[in-house]
C-alpha positions as CSV (number, residue, x, y, z in Angstrom):
1,M,43.8,138.7,36.2
2,Q,43.4,142.4,35.8
3,K,42.4,143.8,32.4
4,R,45.2,145.9,30.9
5,I,44.2,149.2,29.5
6,L,46.5,151.3,27.3
7,I,46.1,155.1,27.7
8,V,47.3,156.9,24.6
9,E,47.4,160.6,25.7
10,D,50.1,163.3,25.3
11,E,49.0,165.4,28.3
12,P,50.7,164.0,31.4
13,A,48.1,165.5,33.8
14,I,45.2,163.8,32.0
15,R,47.2,160.6,31.6
16,D,47.9,160.5,35.3
17,M,44.3,161.2,36.2
18,V,43.0,158.5,34.0
19,A,45.7,156.0,35.3
20,F,44.6,156.8,38.9
21,A,41.0,156.2,38.0
22,L,41.8,152.9,36.3
23,R,43.8,151.6,39.3
24,K,40.8,152.5,41.6
25,G,38.6,150.6,39.2
26,E,41.0,147.6,39.5
27,Y,42.4,147.8,36.0
28,E,46.1,147.7,35.1
29,P,47.0,150.9,33.2
30,S,49.8,151.4,30.8
31,H,50.4,154.6,28.9
32,A,51.9,156.2,25.8
33,G,52.3,159.8,24.7
34,D,52.3,159.3,21.0
35,A,51.9,156.8,18.2
36,R,55.4,155.4,18.4
37,E,55.2,154.7,22.1
38,A,51.7,153.2,21.6
39,Q,53.0,150.8,19.0
40,A,55.9,149.8,21.2
41,S,53.5,149.1,24.1
42,I,51.2,147.0,22.0
43,A,54.2,145.0,20.6
44,D,55.2,144.3,24.2
45,R,51.7,143.2,25.2
46,V,48.3,143.6,23.4
47,P,46.0,145.5,25.8
48,D,42.4,144.5,26.6
49,L,41.2,148.0,25.7
50,I,42.7,151.2,24.4
51,L,41.8,154.7,25.6
52,L,42.8,156.9,22.6
53,D,43.2,160.7,22.6
54,W,42.0,162.3,19.4
55,M,44.7,165.0,19.3
56,L,48.1,163.5,19.4
57,P,51.5,164.9,18.1
58,G,52.4,163.5,14.7
59,T,49.9,160.8,14.0
60,S,46.3,161.7,15.1
61,G,44.2,159.4,17.2
62,L,41.8,159.0,14.2
63,E,44.7,157.8,12.0
64,L,45.8,155.4,14.7
65,A,42.3,153.9,15.1
66,R,42.1,153.3,11.3
67,R,45.5,151.7,11.3
68,W,44.7,149.4,14.3
69,R,41.5,148.3,12.8
70,K,43.4,147.0,9.7
71,D,46.1,145.3,11.8
72,P,45.2,141.6,12.7
73,L,47.0,142.1,16.1
74,T,44.7,144.9,17.2
75,R,41.5,144.9,15.0
76,E,39.5,143.2,17.8
77,V,40.8,145.3,20.6
78,P,38.0,147.7,21.8
79,I,38.9,151.4,21.4
80,I,37.3,154.3,23.4
81,M,38.2,157.8,22.0
82,L,39.0,160.6,24.4
83,T,38.1,163.8,22.7
84,A,37.3,167.5,23.3
85,R,35.5,167.5,19.9
86,G,31.9,167.1,20.8
87,E,30.3,167.9,17.4
88,E,28.2,165.2,15.8
89,N,30.4,165.0,12.6
90,D,33.5,164.5,14.7
91,R,31.9,161.8,16.7
92,V,30.6,160.1,13.6
93,G,34.1,160.4,12.1
94,G,35.5,158.5,15.1
95,L,32.9,155.8,14.9
96,E,33.6,155.3,11.2
97,A,37.3,155.0,11.9
98,G,36.5,152.0,14.0
99,V,36.3,153.2,17.6
100,D,33.7,151.5,19.8
101,D,32.7,154.5,22.0
102,Y,33.9,158.0,22.8
103,V,34.1,160.2,25.9
104,V,34.0,164.0,25.6
105,K,36.4,166.0,27.7
106,P,36.1,167.0,30.4
107,F,34.8,163.7,31.8
108,S,34.4,162.3,35.2
109,A,36.2,159.1,36.4
110,R,32.8,157.6,37.1
111,E,31.6,158.1,33.5
112,L,34.9,156.8,32.1
113,L,34.8,153.6,34.2
114,A,31.2,153.0,33.3
115,R,31.9,153.2,29.6
116,I,35.0,150.9,30.0
117,R,32.9,148.3,31.8
118,A,30.2,148.5,29.2
119,V,32.6,148.0,26.3
120,L,34.5,145.2,28.0
121,R,31.2,143.5,28.9
122,R,30.1,143.6,25.3
123,S,33.4,142.1,24.2
124,R,33.2,139.3,26.8
125,E,29.6,138.5,25.7
126,D,30.9,138.1,22.2
127,D,33.4,135.5,23.3
128,E,30.5,133.4,24.7
129,D,28.4,133.5,21.5
130,G,27.9,130.4,19.5
131,S,28.5,129.8,15.8
132,V,25.9,130.6,13.2
133,G,25.6,130.4,9.4
134,A,23.3,132.0,6.9
135,G,23.6,132.1,3.1
136,G,27.2,132.7,2.2
137,L,28.2,133.9,5.7
138,R,29.4,131.9,8.7
139,I,30.4,133.0,12.2
140,D,32.8,130.8,14.2
141,G,31.9,131.9,17.7
142,A,34.7,130.1,19.4
143,A,37.3,131.6,17.2
144,H,35.5,135.0,17.0
145,R,35.8,135.1,13.2
146,V,33.6,135.6,10.2
147,F,33.9,133.8,6.9
148,A,32.3,134.3,3.5
149,R,31.8,131.3,1.1
150,V,33.6,132.2,-2.2
151,D,33.8,129.5,-4.9
152,G,33.3,126.8,-2.5
153,D,35.9,128.0,0.0
154,D,35.5,129.9,3.3
155,Q,37.3,133.2,3.1
156,P,38.0,135.1,6.4
157,I,36.5,138.6,6.6
158,Q,38.3,141.3,8.5
159,I,35.6,142.9,10.8
160,G,35.6,145.3,13.7
161,P,34.3,144.3,17.1
162,T,31.1,146.4,16.9
163,E,30.3,145.2,13.4
164,Y,30.9,141.6,14.6
165,R,28.3,142.1,17.4
166,L,25.9,143.7,15.0
167,L,26.3,140.9,12.4
168,H,26.0,138.2,15.0
169,F,22.7,139.7,16.3
170,F,21.3,140.0,12.8
171,M,22.3,136.4,11.9
172,T,20.7,135.0,15.0
173,H,17.5,137.0,14.4
174,P,17.0,136.9,10.6
175,E,14.0,138.2,8.7
176,R,12.9,140.5,11.5
177,V,12.9,144.3,11.3
178,Y,14.6,146.1,14.2
179,S,14.4,149.8,14.8
180,R,17.6,151.8,15.6
181,S,16.5,152.0,19.3
182,Q,16.0,148.2,19.4
183,L,19.4,147.6,17.9
184,L,21.0,149.9,20.4
185,D,19.3,148.0,23.3
186,H,20.3,144.5,21.9
187,V,23.8,145.2,20.5
188,W,25.1,148.1,22.6
189,G,23.1,147.6,25.8
190,G,20.2,149.7,27.1
191,S,22.3,151.0,30.0
192,V,24.8,152.8,27.7
193,Y,24.0,156.1,26.2
194,V,24.7,156.0,22.5
195,E,22.9,158.1,19.8
196,E,20.7,156.4,17.3
197,R,22.9,157.9,14.5
198,T,25.6,155.5,15.7
199,V,23.5,152.6,14.4
200,D,23.6,154.1,10.8
201,V,27.3,154.5,11.0
202,H,28.0,150.9,11.9
203,I,25.4,149.6,9.4
204,R,27.4,151.4,6.7
205,R,30.6,150.0,7.9
206,L,29.1,146.5,8.1
207,R,27.9,146.8,4.5
208,K,31.2,148.0,3.3
209,T,32.9,145.0,5.0
210,L,30.6,142.6,3.2
211,E,30.6,144.4,-0.1
212,P,33.7,142.7,-1.6
213,Y,32.0,139.4,-1.2
214,A,28.7,140.6,-2.7
215,L,26.9,140.0,0.6
216,D,26.1,143.6,1.6
217,G,22.6,143.1,0.3
218,M,21.9,140.9,3.3
219,I,21.6,144.0,5.5
220,Q,18.4,145.6,4.3
221,T,16.9,149.0,5.1
222,V,13.2,149.0,5.7
223,R,12.1,152.5,5.1
224,G,10.5,154.2,8.1
225,S,11.1,151.1,10.3
226,G,14.8,150.2,10.6
227,Y,16.9,147.3,9.4
228,R,16.5,143.6,8.6
229,F,18.9,140.8,7.9
230,S,17.9,138.4,5.1
231,A,20.1,135.7,3.6
232,A,17.8,135.9,0.5
233,M,19.2,139.4,-0.3
234,D,16.0,140.4,-2.1
235,A,15.8,144.1,-1.0
């Protein structure tokens, strides 16, 4: 069955070009010109991936990404941001809002398809991961969910797809220090170009996710070397 990809883009020419590229890549495109149309499309059928334009009429793509990451229906759907804003602060802002990758306009169909394949491949690998537990954390690989042990009960943790992959890698490789470049290779994949700053952004988001459960100390910074996961939480 073809993967369904929702294109949220208000410029018809770009939308049509992207849809053409997706069909050539054997994906099933659907499209929306604004936030309202996007929500209606998702309500009809949740896509396998969303291509989201930064600049939209009314509600911006950044606001939509934040909203979708909080919605149980869409929080695990990969999002690739389409943007003309190539500055580092803008890219970091998009990553912190919960997008999984970004493509700067103008882009080629080849680049776009490569990034889509990479993001979908990472998501598919997540589904095949097993369960793991450490300290007060537990990952149910089959259900693709994370739980925190609170007063003897397992409380579900809302977590984005990239943070899930990062946490799963850490929990299956505890007490070892990994540099940013090593984490990029293991979590994002060595064939995908992502800046090392991206790792810091997602580490902050992962810690923020774990903070309400007093588990953020498990993600430790090793000055000059990288990051380490430790269930002992003795930074």
